[in-house]
C-alpha positions as CSV (number, residue, x, y, z in Angstrom):
1,X,7.2,-42.5,-50.9
2,X,10.7,-41.5,-50.1
3,X,10.6,-38.8,-52.7
4,X,7.4,-37.4,-51.3
5,X,9.1,-37.3,-47.8
6,X,11.8,-35.1,-49.3
7,X,9.4,-32.3,-50.2
8,X,7.0,-33.0,-47.2
9,X,9.0,-30.7,-44.8
10,X,8.9,-28.0,-47.4
11,X,5.1,-28.1,-47.7
12,X,4.6,-28.3,-44.0
13,X,6.3,-24.9,-43.6
14,X,4.3,-23.6,-46.6
15,X,1.2,-24.8,-44.8
16,X,2.1,-23.1,-41.6
17,X,2.6,-19.8,-43.4
18,X,-0.7,-20.4,-45.3
19,X,-2.7,-21.0,-42.2
20,X,-1.0,-18.2,-40.2
21,X,-2.0,-15.7,-42.9
22,X,-5.5,-17.0,-43.1
23,X,-6.0,-17.1,-39.3
24,X,-4.0,-14.1,-38.2
25,X,-3.2,-12.0,-41.2
26,X,0.4,-10.8,-41.4
27,X,2.0,-7.9,-43.2
28,X,3.5,-10.0,-45.9
29,X,5.4,-7.2,-47.6
30,X,7.2,-6.3,-44.4
31,X,8.2,-9.9,-43.6
32,X,9.3,-10.5,-47.3
33,X,11.3,-7.3,-47.2
34,X,13.1,-8.3,-44.0
35,X,13.9,-11.7,-45.5
36,X,15.2,-10.2,-48.7
37,X,17.2,-7.2,-47.3
38,X,18.2,-8.4,-43.8
39,X,18.5,-12.2,-43.8
40,X,19.3,-13.4,-47.4
41,X,22.5,-11.2,-47.6
42,X,24.0,-13.1,-44.7
43,X,23.2,-16.4,-46.4
44,X,24.8,-15.2,-49.6
45,X,27.9,-13.9,-47.8
46,X,28.4,-17.2,-45.9
47,X,28.0,-19.2,-49.1
48,X,30.4,-17.2,-51.3
49,X,32.9,-16.7,-48.4
50,X,33.1,-20.4,-47.5
51,X,32.7,-21.9,-50.9
52,X,36.0,-22.1,-52.8
53,X,36.1,-20.2,-56.1
54,X,36.7,-22.4,-59.0
55,X,36.0,-22.5,-62.8
56,X,32.7,-24.0,-61.8
57,X,31.4,-20.5,-61.0
58,X,31.9,-19.4,-64.6
59,X,30.1,-22.4,-66.0
60,X,27.2,-22.0,-63.5
61,X,26.8,-18.3,-64.5
62,X,26.9,-19.4,-68.2
63,X,24.4,-22.2,-67.6
64,X,22.0,-19.8,-65.9
65,X,22.3,-17.3,-68.8
66,X,21.7,-20.0,-71.5
67,X,18.7,-21.3,-69.6
68,X,17.0,-17.9,-69.2
69,X,17.7,-17.1,-72.9
70,X,16.3,-20.4,-74.0
71,X,13.1,-19.8,-72.0
72,X,12.8,-16.3,-73.3
73,X,13.0,-17.6,-76.9
74,X,10.5,-20.4,-76.2
75,X,8.0,-18.0,-74.6
76,X,8.4,-15.5,-77.3
77,X,7.7,-18.0,-80.1
78,X,4.8,-19.4,-78.1
79,X,3.3,-16.0,-77.5
80,X,3.6,-15.2,-81.3
81,X,1.8,-18.4,-82.2
82,X,-1.0,-17.6,-79.6
83,X,-1.3,-14.1,-81.0
84,X,-0.9,-12.7,-77.5
85,X,-1.3,-9.1,-76.6
86,X,1.6,-7.3,-75.0
87,X,0.2,-7.7,-71.4
88,X,-0.5,-11.4,-72.1
89,X,3.0,-11.9,-73.5
90,X,4.6,-10.1,-70.4
91,X,2.4,-12.2,-68.0
92,X,3.4,-15.4,-69.8
93,X,7.1,-14.4,-69.5
94,X,6.7,-13.7,-65.8
95,X,4.9,-17.0,-65.2
96,X,7.1,-19.3,-67.3
97,X,10.7,-18.0,-67.3
98,X,11.5,-17.4,-63.6
99,X,11.7,-20.3,-61.1
100,X,11.1,-20.1,-57.4
101,X,14.7,-21.1,-56.6
102,X,14.8,-19.2,-53.3
103,X,11.5,-19.9,-51.4
104,X,11.2,-23.4,-52.8
105,X,14.2,-24.7,-54.7
106,X,16.9,-24.1,-52.1
107,X,15.0,-25.9,-49.3
108,X,14.2,-28.9,-51.6
109,X,17.9,-29.2,-52.5
110,X,18.8,-29.0,-48.8
111,X,16.5,-31.9,-47.9
112,X,17.4,-33.9,-51.0
113,X,21.2,-33.4,-51.3
114,X,22.4,-31.9,-48.0
115,X,24.6,-29.0,-47.2
116,X,27.0,-29.4,-50.2
117,X,24.1,-29.2,-52.7
118,X,22.5,-26.4,-50.7
119,X,25.6,-24.2,-51.2
120,X,25.3,-24.5,-55.0
121,X,21.6,-23.9,-54.7
122,X,22.2,-20.6,-53.0
123,X,24.6,-19.5,-55.7
124,X,22.0,-20.3,-58.4
125,X,19.4,-18.5,-56.2
126,X,21.5,-15.3,-56.2
127,X,21.8,-15.5,-60.0
128,X,18.1,-16.1,-60.5
129,X,17.4,-13.1,-58.1
130,X,19.4,-10.9,-60.4
131,X,17.4,-12.0,-63.4
132,X,14.1,-11.4,-61.7
133,X,15.1,-8.0,-60.6
134,X,16.3,-7.0,-64.1
135,X,14.6,-8.9,-66.8
136,X,11.5,-9.5,-64.6
137,X,11.1,-5.8,-64.0
138,X,11.6,-5.1,-67.7
139,X,8.9,-7.5,-68.8
140,X,6.5,-6.5,-66.0
141,X,6.8,-2.8,-67.0
142,X,6.6,-3.7,-70.7
143,X,3.1,-5.1,-70.4
144,X,1.9,-3.2,-67.4
145,X,-0.1,-0.1,-66.7
146,X,2.8,1.4,-64.7
147,X,5.9,1.9,-66.8
148,X,9.4,1.7,-65.4
149,X,12.5,3.1,-67.1
150,X,15.8,1.2,-67.4
151,X,17.2,3.6,-64.8
152,X,14.5,2.7,-62.3
153,X,15.1,-1.0,-63.0
154,X,18.8,-0.5,-62.6
155,X,18.3,1.4,-59.3
156,X,16.3,-1.5,-57.9
157,X,19.1,-3.9,-58.7
158,X,21.7,-1.6,-57.2
159,X,19.6,-1.5,-54.0
160,X,19.8,-5.3,-53.5
161,X,22.1,-6.0,-50.6
162,X,22.4,-9.6,-51.8
163,X,24.8,-8.5,-54.5
164,X,27.1,-6.7,-52.1
165,X,27.0,-9.5,-49.6
166,X,28.0,-12.0,-52.2
167,X,30.7,-9.7,-53.6
168,X,32.1,-9.1,-50.1
169,X,32.3,-12.9,-49.5
170,X,34.2,-13.4,-52.7
171,X,36.6,-10.5,-52.0
172,X,37.4,-11.7,-48.5
173,X,38.0,-15.2,-49.8
174,X,40.3,-14.0,-52.6
175,X,42.4,-11.8,-50.3
176,X,42.6,-14.6,-47.7
177,X,41.0,-12.5,-44.9
178,X,39.9,-14.5,-41.9
179,X,36.6,-13.6,-40.3
180,X,36.6,-14.3,-36.5
181,X,34.5,-17.4,-35.5
182,X,32.3,-15.3,-33.2
183,X,31.3,-13.1,-36.1
184,X,30.7,-16.1,-38.4
185,X,28.5,-17.7,-35.7
186,X,26.3,-14.6,-35.7
187,X,26.3,-14.5,-39.5
188,X,25.3,-18.2,-39.4
189,X,22.3,-17.6,-37.1
190,X,20.8,-15.0,-39.4
191,X,21.7,-17.1,-42.6
192,X,20.0,-20.2,-41.1
193,X,16.8,-18.1,-40.4
194,X,16.5,-16.8,-44.0
195,X,15.3,-20.0,-45.7
196,X,12.5,-20.9,-43.3
197,X,11.4,-17.3,-43.3
198,X,11.1,-17.1,-47.1
199,X,9.3,-20.5,-47.0
200,X,6.7,-19.1,-44.6
201,X,6.4,-16.0,-46.8
202,X,5.5,-18.2,-49.8
203,X,2.8,-19.9,-47.8
204,X,1.4,-16.5,-46.8
205,X,1.4,-15.3,-50.4
206,X,-0.4,-18.5,-51.6
207,X,-3.1,-17.7,-48.9
208,X,-3.9,-14.4,-50.5
209,X,-3.9,-15.4,-54.1
210,X,-7.4,-15.3,-55.4
211,X,-8.7,-17.1,-58.5
212,X,-10.6,-14.7,-60.7
213,X,-11.5,-15.0,-64.4
214,X,-8.2,-15.6,-66.2
215,X,-7.2,-16.9,-69.6
216,X,-6.7,-20.6,-68.6
217,X,-4.9,-21.4,-71.9
218,X,-2.1,-19.0,-70.8
219,X,-2.0,-20.6,-67.4
220,X,-1.7,-24.0,-69.0
221,X,1.0,-23.0,-71.4
222,X,3.0,-21.2,-68.7
223,X,2.7,-24.3,-66.4
224,X,4.0,-26.6,-69.1
225,X,6.9,-24.4,-69.9
226,X,7.8,-23.8,-66.3
227,X,7.4,-27.4,-65.1
228,X,8.4,-29.4,-68.1
229,X,10.3,-27.4,-70.7
230,X,12.5,-25.5,-68.2
231,X,14.1,-28.6,-66.6
232,X,14.5,-30.2,-70.0
233,X,16.4,-27.1,-71.3
234,X,18.4,-27.1,-68.1
235,X,19.4,-30.8,-68.5
236,X,20.4,-30.1,-72.1
237,X,22.5,-27.0,-71.1
238,X,24.5,-28.7,-68.4
239,X,25.0,-31.9,-70.4
240,X,27.6,-30.2,-72.5
241,X,29.4,-28.5,-69.6
242,X,32.3,-29.8,-67.6
243,X,30.5,-29.6,-64.2
244,X,30.4,-32.2,-61.5
245,X,27.2,-34.3,-61.1
246,X,26.2,-32.5,-57.9
247,X,26.1,-29.1,-59.6
248,X,24.3,-30.5,-62.6
249,X,21.7,-32.1,-60.4
250,X,21.1,-28.9,-58.4
251,X,20.8,-26.8,-61.5
252,X,18.1,-29.1,-63.0
253,X,16.2,-29.2,-59.7
254,X,16.3,-25.4,-59.4
255,X,15.1,-25.1,-63.1
256,X,12.1,-27.5,-62.3
257,X,10.7,-25.2,-59.6
258,X,7.3,-23.5,-59.9
259,X,6.8,-19.9,-60.8
260,X,8.8,-17.5,-58.6
261,X,6.6,-15.8,-56.0
262,X,8.2,-12.4,-56.7
263,X,6.7,-12.4,-60.1
264,X,3.3,-11.9,-58.5
265,X,4.5,-8.9,-56.7
266,X,5.9,-7.4,-59.9
267,X,2.7,-8.1,-61.8
268,X,0.7,-6.4,-59.0
269,X,3.1,-3.4,-58.9
270,X,3.0,-2.8,-62.7
271,X,-0.5,-4.0,-63.4
272,X,0.7,-6.8,-65.7
273,X,-2.2,-9.2,-65.7
274,X,-1.8,-9.8,-61.9
275,X,-4.6,-12.4,-61.7
276,X,-3.1,-14.5,-64.5
277,X,0.4,-14.4,-63.0
278,X,-0.7,-15.1,-59.4
279,X,-2.9,-18.0,-60.5
280,X,0.0,-19.4,-62.5
281,X,2.1,-19.2,-59.4
282,X,-0.5,-21.1,-57.4
283,X,-1.1,-23.8,-60.0
284,X,2.6,-24.5,-60.6
285,X,3.2,-24.7,-56.9
286,X,0.4,-27.2,-56.4
287,X,1.4,-29.3,-59.4
288,X,5.0,-29.4,-58.1
289,X,3.8,-31.9,-55.5
290,X,3.8,-34.4,-58.3
291,X,6.5,-33.0,-60.7
292,X,9.3,-32.4,-58.2
293,X,9.3,-36.0,-57.0
294,X,9.4,-37.1,-60.6
295,X,12.4,-34.9,-61.3
296,X,14.1,-36.2,-58.2
297,X,13.4,-39.8,-59.4
298,X,14.7,-39.0,-62.9
299,X,17.9,-37.6,-61.3
300,X,18.4,-40.8,-59.3
301,X,17.8,-39.2,-55.9
Protein backbone atom coordinates (compact mmCIF):
# COMPACT_ATOMS: atom_id res chain seq x y z
CA UNK A 1 0.00 0.00 0.00
CA UNK A 2 2.85 2.40 0.80
CA UNK A 3 4.29 1.82 -2.68
CA UNK A 4 0.95 2.66 -4.28
CA UNK A 5 0.81 5.84 -2.22
CA UNK A 6 4.13 6.90 -3.80
CA UNK A 7 2.68 6.92 -7.30
CA UNK A 8 -0.82 8.04 -6.25
CA UNK A 9 0.02 11.80 -6.35
CA UNK A 10 1.44 11.31 -9.83
CA UNK A 11 -1.74 9.71 -11.12
CA UNK A 12 -3.91 12.32 -9.41
CA UNK A 13 -2.19 15.01 -11.48
CA UNK A 14 -2.44 12.83 -14.61
CA UNK A 15 -6.17 12.45 -13.92
CA UNK A 16 -6.64 16.21 -13.50
CA UNK A 17 -5.01 16.77 -16.90
CA UNK A 18 -7.08 13.92 -18.38
CA UNK A 19 -10.39 15.32 -17.10
CA UNK A 20 -9.46 18.89 -17.99
CA UNK A 21 -8.85 17.85 -21.58
CA UNK A 22 -12.06 15.85 -21.76
CA UNK A 23 -14.25 18.57 -20.20
CA UNK A 24 -12.61 21.76 -21.47
CA UNK A 25 -10.28 20.83 -24.31
CA UNK A 26 -6.92 22.60 -24.19
CA UNK A 27 -4.39 23.29 -26.90
CA UNK A 28 -2.03 20.52 -25.81
CA UNK A 29 0.72 21.45 -28.23
CA UNK A 30 0.96 25.02 -26.92
CA UNK A 31 1.11 23.92 -23.28
CA UNK A 32 3.62 21.18 -24.08
CA UNK A 33 5.79 23.64 -26.02
CA UNK A 34 5.70 26.10 -23.13
CA UNK A 35 6.77 23.39 -20.70
CA UNK A 36 9.58 22.20 -22.98
CA UNK A 37 10.95 25.56 -24.13
CA UNK A 38 10.10 27.92 -21.24
CA UNK A 39 9.99 25.90 -18.02
CA UNK A 40 12.20 22.82 -18.36
CA UNK A 41 15.35 24.86 -19.21
CA UNK A 42 15.11 26.57 -15.80
CA UNK A 43 14.87 23.17 -14.12
CA UNK A 44 17.90 21.92 -16.06
CA UNK A 45 19.90 25.07 -15.27
CA UNK A 46 19.18 24.86 -11.54
CA UNK A 47 20.04 21.17 -11.40
CA UNK A 48 23.36 21.44 -13.25
CA UNK A 49 24.33 24.69 -11.52
CA UNK A 50 23.70 23.46 -7.98
CA UNK A 51 24.74 19.82 -8.42
CA UNK A 52 28.50 19.40 -7.99
CA UNK A 53 30.32 18.01 -11.01
CA UNK A 54 31.92 14.64 -10.29
CA UNK A 55 33.03 11.56 -12.17
CA UNK A 56 29.48 10.32 -11.61
CA UNK A 57 28.39 12.50 -14.54
CA UNK A 58 30.59 10.50 -16.91
CA UNK A 59 29.26 7.18 -15.67
CA UNK A 60 25.65 8.38 -15.87
CA UNK A 61 26.14 9.41 -19.50
CA UNK A 62 27.86 6.09 -20.24
CA UNK A 63 25.07 4.15 -18.53
CA UNK A 64 22.40 5.97 -20.56
CA UNK A 65 24.26 5.26 -23.81
CA UNK A 66 24.71 1.57 -22.98
CA UNK A 67 21.05 1.24 -22.04
CA UNK A 68 19.76 2.82 -25.25
CA UNK A 69 22.15 0.74 -27.36
CA UNK A 70 21.04 -2.41 -25.56
CA UNK A 71 17.39 -1.58 -26.20
CA UNK A 72 18.09 -0.75 -29.85
CA UNK A 73 19.76 -4.15 -30.30
CA UNK A 74 16.97 -6.01 -28.52
CA UNK A 75 14.26 -4.29 -30.57
CA UNK A 76 16.15 -4.87 -33.83
CA UNK A 77 16.52 -8.61 -33.16
CA UNK A 78 12.87 -8.86 -32.11
CA UNK A 79 11.68 -7.01 -35.21
CA UNK A 80 13.72 -9.33 -37.44
CA UNK A 81 12.21 -12.40 -35.77
CA UNK A 82 8.71 -10.95 -36.21
CA UNK A 83 9.44 -10.16 -39.90
CA UNK A 84 8.38 -6.56 -39.33
CA UNK A 85 7.91 -4.00 -42.05
CA UNK A 86 9.95 -0.80 -41.82
CA UNK A 87 7.05 1.23 -40.32
CA UNK A 88 6.35 -1.53 -37.79
CA UNK A 89 10.03 -1.70 -36.85
CA UNK A 90 10.16 2.09 -36.40
CA UNK A 91 6.96 2.09 -34.31
CA UNK A 92 8.30 -0.75 -32.17
CA UNK A 93 11.50 1.21 -31.61
CA UNK A 94 9.58 4.35 -30.61
CA UNK A 95 7.32 2.42 -28.26
CA UNK A 96 9.97 0.27 -26.61
CA UNK A 97 13.24 2.22 -26.46
CA UNK A 98 12.32 5.62 -25.03
CA UNK A 99 11.09 5.94 -21.40
CA UNK A 100 8.88 8.70 -20.07
CA UNK A 101 11.53 9.98 -17.66
CA UNK A 102 10.29 13.58 -17.70
CA UNK A 103 6.50 13.55 -17.39
CA UNK A 104 6.46 10.46 -15.20
CA UNK A 105 9.88 9.30 -14.02
CA UNK A 106 11.12 12.49 -12.39
CA UNK A 107 7.93 12.98 -10.30
CA UNK A 108 8.00 9.34 -9.14
CA UNK A 109 11.63 9.72 -8.08
CA UNK A 110 10.77 12.96 -6.26
CA UNK A 111 7.98 11.31 -4.26
CA UNK A 112 9.98 8.13 -3.66
CA UNK A 113 13.49 9.43 -2.95
CA UNK A 114 13.18 13.16 -2.27
CA UNK A 115 15.14 16.13 -3.59
CA UNK A 116 18.51 14.37 -3.82
CA UNK A 117 17.18 11.62 -6.03
CA UNK A 118 15.20 14.17 -8.04
CA UNK A 119 18.39 16.03 -9.04
CA UNK A 120 19.80 12.84 -10.54
CA UNK A 121 16.45 12.15 -12.23
CA UNK A 122 16.58 15.54 -13.97
CA UNK A 123 20.09 14.84 -15.28
CA UNK A 124 18.93 11.52 -16.71
CA UNK A 125 15.80 13.23 -18.06
CA UNK A 126 17.95 15.70 -20.01
CA UNK A 127 20.01 12.84 -21.50
CA UNK A 128 16.87 10.92 -22.47
CA UNK A 129 15.50 14.10 -24.04
CA UNK A 130 18.57 14.29 -26.26
CA UNK A 131 18.07 10.66 -27.34
CA UNK A 132 14.39 11.19 -28.19
CA UNK A 133 15.15 14.30 -30.22
CA UNK A 134 17.92 12.59 -32.18
CA UNK A 135 17.45 8.83 -32.41
CA UNK A 136 13.70 9.17 -31.92
CA UNK A 137 13.39 11.54 -34.86
CA UNK A 138 15.62 9.29 -36.95
CA UNK A 139 13.48 6.19 -36.38
CA UNK A 140 10.22 8.13 -36.79
CA UNK A 141 11.40 9.46 -40.13
CA UNK A 142 12.80 6.07 -41.12
CA UNK A 143 9.40 4.40 -41.00
CA UNK A 144 7.16 7.36 -41.64
CA UNK A 145 5.44 8.97 -44.55
CA UNK A 146 7.22 12.29 -43.93
CA UNK A 147 10.97 11.91 -44.29
CA UNK A 148 13.40 14.05 -42.30
CA UNK A 149 17.03 14.57 -43.17
CA UNK A 150 19.89 14.36 -40.69
CA UNK A 151 20.21 18.16 -41.03
CA UNK A 152 16.58 18.65 -40.01
CA UNK A 153 17.02 16.29 -37.06
CA UNK A 154 20.16 18.13 -35.99
CA UNK A 155 18.41 21.49 -36.29
CA UNK A 156 15.68 20.27 -33.96
CA UNK A 157 18.25 19.25 -31.38
CA UNK A 158 20.08 22.57 -31.72
CA UNK A 159 16.83 24.44 -31.06
CA UNK A 160 16.36 22.74 -27.70
CA UNK A 161 16.98 25.39 -25.00
CA UNK A 162 17.32 22.58 -22.45
CA UNK A 163 20.83 21.87 -23.77
CA UNK A 164 22.00 25.46 -23.46
CA UNK A 165 20.47 25.86 -20.01
CA UNK A 166 22.25 22.76 -18.76
CA UNK A 167 25.53 23.89 -20.38
CA UNK A 168 25.20 27.35 -18.82
CA UNK A 169 24.67 25.80 -15.39
CA UNK A 170 27.77 23.63 -15.79
CA UNK A 171 29.90 26.56 -17.02
CA UNK A 172 28.86 28.88 -14.19
CA UNK A 173 29.60 26.14 -11.68
CA UNK A 174 33.02 25.44 -13.18
CA UNK A 175 34.07 29.11 -13.19
CA UNK A 176 32.73 29.60 -9.68
CA UNK A 177 30.27 32.32 -10.69
CA UNK A 178 27.74 33.24 -8.02
CA UNK A 179 24.18 33.85 -9.17
CA UNK A 180 22.33 36.33 -6.90
CA UNK A 181 19.76 34.74 -4.62
CA UNK A 182 16.94 36.88 -6.00
CA UNK A 183 17.61 35.55 -9.51
CA UNK A 184 17.84 31.96 -8.29
CA UNK A 185 14.52 32.42 -6.47
CA UNK A 186 12.94 33.41 -9.79
CA UNK A 187 14.61 30.48 -11.53
CA UNK A 188 13.31 28.20 -8.80
CA UNK A 189 9.72 29.35 -9.23
CA UNK A 190 9.71 28.49 -12.95
CA UNK A 191 11.68 25.26 -12.37
CA UNK A 192 9.22 24.07 -9.74
CA UNK A 193 6.33 24.73 -12.14
CA UNK A 194 7.79 22.59 -14.92
CA UNK A 195 7.20 19.14 -13.43
CA UNK A 196 3.49 19.53 -12.55
CA UNK A 197 2.93 21.14 -15.96
CA UNK A 198 4.44 18.25 -17.93
CA UNK A 199 2.45 15.84 -15.75
CA UNK A 200 -0.77 17.65 -16.65
CA UNK A 201 0.27 17.51 -20.32
CA UNK A 202 0.66 13.73 -20.16
CA UNK A 203 -2.83 13.42 -18.70
CA UNK A 204 -4.16 15.60 -21.53
CA UNK A 205 -2.35 13.49 -24.13
CA UNK A 206 -3.78 10.27 -22.69
CA UNK A 207 -7.26 11.82 -22.99
CA UNK A 208 -6.95 12.22 -26.77
CA UNK A 209 -5.35 8.84 -27.51
CA UNK A 210 -7.85 6.77 -29.44
CA UNK A 211 -7.77 2.99 -29.74
CA UNK A 212 -8.11 1.98 -33.34
CA UNK A 213 -7.32 -1.29 -35.06
CA UNK A 214 -3.67 -1.93 -34.25
CA UNK A 215 -1.33 -4.91 -34.37
CA UNK A 216 -1.71 -6.03 -30.77
CA UNK A 217 1.28 -8.36 -30.92
CA UNK A 218 3.50 -5.33 -31.47
CA UNK A 219 1.86 -3.52 -28.56
CA UNK A 220 2.48 -6.58 -26.38
CA UNK A 221 6.11 -6.91 -27.42
CA UNK A 222 6.80 -3.19 -27.00
CA UNK A 223 5.15 -3.28 -23.56
CA UNK A 224 7.29 -6.21 -22.39
CA UNK A 225 10.50 -4.59 -23.62
CA UNK A 226 9.64 -1.20 -22.12
CA UNK A 227 8.36 -2.37 -18.75
CA UNK A 228 10.45 -5.52 -18.12
CA UNK A 229 13.51 -5.73 -20.37
CA UNK A 230 14.48 -2.06 -20.02
CA UNK A 231 14.80 -2.00 -16.20
CA UNK A 232 16.55 -5.39 -16.33
CA UNK A 233 19.17 -4.05 -18.77
CA UNK A 234 19.50 -0.90 -16.65
CA UNK A 235 20.14 -2.95 -13.51
CA UNK A 236 22.77 -4.97 -15.35
CA UNK A 237 24.48 -1.84 -16.71
CA UNK A 238 24.81 0.01 -13.39
CA UNK A 239 25.76 -3.15 -11.48
CA UNK A 240 29.26 -2.94 -12.94
CA UNK A 241 29.66 0.83 -12.52
CA UNK A 242 31.21 2.64 -9.54
CA UNK A 243 28.09 4.71 -8.83
CA UNK A 244 26.47 5.26 -5.45
CA UNK A 245 23.29 3.37 -4.61
CA UNK A 246 21.09 6.46 -4.99
CA UNK A 247 22.14 7.04 -8.61
CA UNK A 248 21.76 3.34 -9.43
CA UNK A 249 18.26 3.32 -7.95
CA UNK A 250 17.21 6.45 -9.85
CA UNK A 251 18.63 5.08 -13.10
CA UNK A 252 16.66 1.83 -12.80
CA UNK A 253 13.44 3.65 -11.87
CA UNK A 254 13.78 5.93 -14.88
CA UNK A 255 14.42 2.93 -17.14
CA UNK A 256 11.23 1.27 -15.85
CA UNK A 257 8.97 4.11 -16.98
CA UNK A 258 6.29 3.65 -19.66
CA UNK A 259 6.70 4.84 -23.24
CA UNK A 260 7.63 8.51 -23.59
CA UNK A 261 4.66 10.70 -24.53
CA UNK A 262 6.83 12.56 -27.06
CA UNK A 263 7.07 9.43 -29.20
CA UNK A 264 3.36 9.77 -29.98
CA UNK A 265 3.95 13.30 -31.23
CA UNK A 266 6.82 12.08 -33.43
CA UNK A 267 4.73 9.21 -34.79
CA UNK A 268 1.93 11.63 -35.65
CA UNK A 269 4.31 14.12 -37.23
CA UNK A 270 6.02 11.58 -39.49
CA UNK A 271 3.11 9.17 -40.03
CA UNK A 272 4.93 6.28 -38.35
CA UNK A 273 2.08 3.94 -37.30
CA UNK A 274 0.71 6.65 -34.95
CA UNK A 275 -2.17 4.49 -33.67
CA UNK A 276 0.25 1.71 -32.71
CA UNK A 277 2.64 4.09 -30.92
CA UNK A 278 -0.09 6.04 -29.14
CA UNK A 279 -1.85 2.88 -27.95
CA UNK A 280 1.48 1.51 -26.69
CA UNK A 281 1.95 4.73 -24.72
CA UNK A 282 -1.51 4.34 -23.21
CA UNK A 283 -1.12 0.64 -22.35
CA UNK A 284 2.33 1.01 -20.77
CA UNK A 285 1.14 3.97 -18.70
CA UNK A 286 -1.83 2.01 -17.36
CA UNK A 287 0.27 -1.09 -16.67
CA UNK A 288 2.80 1.03 -14.80
CA UNK A 289 0.28 1.29 -11.95
CA UNK A 290 1.33 -2.29 -11.16
CA UNK A 291 4.90 -2.46 -12.47
CA UNK A 292 6.30 0.72 -10.89
CA UNK A 293 5.39 -0.32 -7.30
CA UNK A 294 6.96 -3.71 -8.05
CA UNK A 295 10.19 -2.04 -9.22
CA UNK A 296 10.19 0.19 -6.12
CA UNK A 297 9.72 -2.89 -3.92
CA UNK A 298 12.56 -4.69 -5.76
CA UNK A 299 14.82 -1.69 -5.10
CA UNK A 300 13.97 -1.71 -1.40
CA UNK A 301 12.03 1.57 -1.32
